C-alpha positions in Angstrom: -49.1 71.4 -89.3 -50.9 72.3 -92.5 -49.2 73.9 -95.5 -50.4 76.5 -98.0 -51.7 74.8 -101.1 -52.5 71.6 -99.2 -56.0 70.1 -99.7 -57.3 68.7 -96.5 -59.5 65.6 -96.9 -59.7 66.3 -100.6 -62.1 69.3 -99.9 -60.5 72.2 -98.0 -57.7 74.0 -99.8 -55.5 75.7 -97.3 -54.7 79.3 -98.4 -52.9 80.9 -95.4 -52.3 80.6 -91.7 -54.3 83.2 -89.7 -53.0 82.5 -86.3 -51.2 80.0 -84.1 -51.4 79.0 -80.4 -50.1 76.4 -78.1 -52.5 73.6 -79.2 -52.7 74.4 -82.9 -53.5 76.9 -85.6 -56.3 78.5 -87.6 -56.2 78.7 -91.4 -58.1 80.4 -94.1 -59.2 77.8 -96.6 -61.6 77.3 -99.6 -64.3 74.7 -99.3 -64.3 73.2 -102.8 -67.5 71.3 -102.3 -69.6 74.3 -101.2 -67.4 76.9 -103.0 -67.1 79.2 -100.0 -64.3 80.5 -97.8 -63.9 78.8 -94.4 -61.7 78.8 -91.3 -60.0 75.5 -90.4 -59.0 75.2 -86.8 -56.3 72.5 -86.3 -55.8 70.9 -82.9 -52.3 69.3 -82.6 -52.5 66.6 -80.0 -49.6 64.4 -81.1 -47.3 65.8 -78.5 -49.5 64.4 -75.7 -48.7 61.0 -74.3 -50.8 58.0 -75.3 -52.5 55.9 -72.6 -50.1 53.1 -73.5 -47.1 55.3 -73.0 -48.3 56.4 -69.6 -49.0 52.8 -68.5 -45.5 51.9 -69.6 -43.9 54.7 -67.7 -46.0 54.1 -64.6 -45.3 50.4 -64.5 -47.7 49.1 -61.8 -51.2 49.2 -63.2 -52.6 50.1 -59.8 -50.4 53.2 -59.7 -51.3 53.9 -63.4 -55.0 53.7 -62.6 -54.7 56.1 -59.7 -52.5 58.6 -61.5 -53.7 58.4 -65.1 -56.4 61.0 -64.4 -53.6 63.5 -63.8 -52.5 63.2 -67.5 -54.3 64.4 -70.5 -53.7 61.7 -73.1 -54.1 61.8 -76.8 -57.0 59.5 -76.7 -58.8 61.6 -74.0 -58.0 64.9 -75.8 -59.4 63.5 -79.1 -62.5 62.3 -77.3 -63.0 65.7 -75.6 -62.4 67.4 -79.0 -65.1 65.3 -80.7 -67.6 66.0 -77.8 -67.0 69.7 -77.9 -67.0 70.0 -81.7 -70.3 68.1 -81.7 -71.8 70.6 -79.1 -70.5 73.6 -81.0 -71.8 72.3 -84.4 -75.3 72.4 -82.9 -75.1 76.1 -81.8 -76.6 78.6 -84.2 -76.5 82.2 -83.1 -75.7 85.5 -85.0 -72.6 86.1 -82.7 -71.1 82.7 -83.1 -69.2 81.2 -86.1 -71.1 78.4 -87.7 -69.4 75.0 -87.5 -69.7 73.3 -90.9 -67.6 70.1 -90.3 -65.3 68.4 -87.8 -63.1 65.4 -88.0 -59.9 63.8 -86.8 -56.9 62.6 -88.8 -54.4 60.6 -86.8 -53.8 62.6 -83.6 -55.0 65.9 -85.0 -58.5 67.3 -84.7 -60.1 69.8 -87.2 -63.1 72.1 -87.0 -64.3 73.8 -90.2 -66.3 76.9 -89.6 -67.5 80.1 -91.1 -64.7 82.6 -91.9 -65.2 85.8 -90.0 -63.7 88.8 -91.7 -62.7 91.0 -88.8 -60.2 91.8 -86.1 -60.0 91.0 -82.5 -61.1 93.4 -79.8 -57.5 93.3 -78.5 -56.3 94.5 -81.9 -59.0 97.3 -81.8 -57.8 98.5 -78.4 -54.1 98.4 -79.4 -54.8 100.2 -82.7 -56.9 103.1 -81.3 -55.5 103.2 -77.7 -58.4 105.1 -76.4 -61.6 104.4 -74.4 -64.4 102.8 -76.3 -67.3 105.2 -76.7 -70.1 104.2 -74.4 -72.7 103.6 -77.1 -70.3 101.3 -79.0 -69.3 99.5 -75.8 -72.9 98.9 -74.9 -73.6 97.5 -78.3 -70.6 95.2 -78.2 -71.4 94.0 -74.6 -75.0 93.3 -75.5 -73.9 91.1 -78.4 -71.3 89.3 -76.2 -73.8 88.8 -73.4 -76.5 87.6 -75.8 -74.1 85.0 -77.2 -73.0 83.9 -73.7 -76.6 83.6 -72.4 -77.4 81.5 -75.5 -74.3 79.2 -75.0 -75.0 78.8 -71.3 -78.7 77.9 -72.0 -77.3 75.2 -74.2 -74.9 74.0 -71.5 -71.8 75.3 -73.3 -69.3 77.3 -71.3 -66.8 79.5 -73.2 -63.9 79.1 -70.7 -61.5 81.6 -72.4 -63.3 84.9 -72.7 -60.8 87.6 -73.4 -60.4 90.4 -76.0 -58.3 88.1 -78.3 -61.3 85.8 -78.6 -63.8 88.4 -79.5 -63.9 89.3 -83.2 -65.3 92.5 -84.5 -66.4 93.0 -88.1 -66.4 96.3 -90.0 -70.2 96.3 -89.7 -69.9 96.3 -85.9 -71.0 92.7 -85.4 -69.3 90.7 -82.6 -68.3 87.0 -82.8 -67.1 84.9 -79.9 -64.4 82.5 -81.0 -62.0 79.9 -79.7 -64.1 77.9 -77.2 -61.0 75.6 -76.9 -60.8 72.0 -75.8 -58.9 72.6 -72.5 
């Protein structure tokens, strides 16, 4: 877990926690090298068992080999994190945050991306508690679909599309966030 005032890898000064989920948290930070605000997404994977721990618990290596695929280990999670971060860092689209950097420290993975100043679609619905006007809904859906088509054409699947993972800026621009590592 990162703390306010902490400098991550000597470059990203953590300013505040923006949100937290089951696998980690997202923080507002300042990139000292580029002098820009960024979002740092932390994936906490230390609670997952290591491959060695699973092998020890399973005992018989034949059983381990057959059943290991049922477990997500720290090593596999970090490998999957790096693969997905690499894929996302190559995606450049107006409705996706830009990935600037990614790295691992111990059993935590970090993605540094553009900071989106906005609120989730879920927050918008809760705040206004009314149907979205058709013209606005069409505009938002076109942006979401354009981003999804772009992702799919680059063999990236979002896997967790929901109002909480759609950010809306004051200018009406939509951003798809939280592609996850699950």
